[in-house]
N, C-alpha and C positions, 0 to 999 in steps of 0.2 A: 228277371229277378222277381222274387216274391216280395210282397209287402211286408214291412217289419215295423210294428208299433213301437219298438225300442228306439226308432229313429225320429219319433214325434217328441217334441220337447218344448219346454218353456225356457226363457232366458232370465235367470235371477242374478242379481249383483253378487259378485264375489265377496265373501266376508273379509272385512278389513279394508275395503275400498274397491270401487268399480271403475271410476274414471280418473285418469291421471293425465297431466300434461308436462311438457318439458320444452326447452328451446329446440327449435328446428336444428337438426344436425346431431342431436344426442343419439347415443347408441340405442338402436331399436331392437326389441326382442324378435326372435325368429321362430318362436313356437308358442304354445299355449301356456307354458308353465315356468319358463326361466324367470329368475329375479329381474326386476326392472333396474335400469341404470339409476344411480342416486339422484340424477337431475330431475326425475319424474316426481311430481308433487300430487298427492291425493287431493281431489276436489271435494270429498265428503259426500254427504247424503244427496241423492237425486230423488225427485218426486216419484210417486207410485205410477206415473204415466210411463216410466221407463225410458227407453231409448228407441228412436225411430230413425231408420236409414232409408233414404230415398235416392235411387240412382236410375230412375226411369229415363229412357231416351226421349228426346224431343225430336219430332220429325216434321217434314214437309212432304206433301205429295205432289206429283206431277200428273196432271190429267190431260187426256187426249180430247180432241174435239168429240163431242158427244157424251163426255162425262166419265169415261172409264179411267180408273186410276192405273197408270202404266209404270210408275216408279215411286218408290218411297225413299226419301233421303234422310239420313240421320243428321240433324243439325247441331245437336248438343247432347251431352249425357252428364249432367251435373251429378256430383256425389255429395250428399249432405247427410248430416246427423243432427238430430234435434233431441234435447233433453232439458230438464229444469233442475238447476242446482239449488239446494235449499240452505246451504250454510253461508253466512255472511262472514267471510274471512279473507285474509290477504290474497291467497292464491286464486280464489274464485274471482275476487274483484279485479285482479290484474288481468285475467283472461277477458273480461268484458270492458274494462276501461283502459287497458294498456299498462305495461310494466312501469313506465315513467310517471304514471298518473296516480299511483297508489303508494303511499309511504306509511311505515309503522315506526313510531318513536320508541325510545327505550322503555317506556311504560306499557307498551302494547296498544297505544291509541292509534287508530287508523285514520288516515286522511286520504280522501278521494277527490281528485280534480277532474271534472268531466270536461273534456275538450273535444275538438273535432279531429284530433290526431288520428291518422289511419292506424288501424290495429295490425299487428304483425302476426304471422302464423306461429303455431306451436305443433310439436309432435304430440299425438294423443294415443293413449292406450285405454281400451275398454275391456275389462275383465268380467266374465260372467260364468255362471255354472248352469249347464244344461241338465235335463233330467238324467238321472243315473250318475250324478256327480262328475260329469265330463266337463272339463274346462274348455271354454271358448274365449279367444282373445282377438280383438279387432285392433289393428295397428294402423294409424293414420300418420304418415311421415310429415305431412304439412297441411294443416287445416286452420282456417281463420274464422273467428266468430263473424258471421256475415249478417246475422239478425239477432236482435235482442228484443224480447217481448216486453210488454208493459210490466213494470214492477209495481205490485199492489201492496199497500200498507194498510192492513185492517186488523182489528183486534180478534177476529175469528178465523184468520187465514195465515198460514206461514208465508213469510216473504220468500219469493222464488225468483230466480234469474233464468228465464226461459231463453235458451240460446239455440241458434242453428249454426253449425260449423260447415263451411264449404271447403272441400278438399281440392288440392291441386296435385297433379301427377308428379311422382318422383322421377329420377333420371331414367327409370325403366318404363315410364309411362303408366305406372300403377297408382291409383288413387288411394286405395287402402288394401290391407292384407287381412285375411281371416285365418286363424289357426284353431283347430279343434282337436283335442286330445283323443286318443283311441279309447274305446270302451273298455 
């Protein structure tokens, strides 16, 4: 196959929202362009650091007497996504503090109770646009916020909620799906 510069791309957020979450078990999309189930909530702006996916395998090696590596064993292959949410709103706060720990009264006032309660997983959809206006969608059937970075409150910096999501495999053993529209 010949090289093709048209296959080189950037990943920009889709207009109108790029990262969405819904309760696990919600109807998941199966391509890059179908409308999302109504259960999915848009989480708003994400920092210009974008999205990072890490699914590098962790390995151990077995060495023979004399130092030669004779076997490499895959011990783990975590699948994580990291990004920083910039909007302070109900759906964002629920993903990082738990559904039961965030309430909104009839006037729109938000109350957050920070507890040690274990977080539950969500289904996640990440929509982006590749070079040439090709749609790309990442679908995570079940991912839980496994890390929350420091939240900084300064007058010259936007408040950000840096999260890492750790995926668990679905019933097919798949951690996440990626769909890319034809050119």
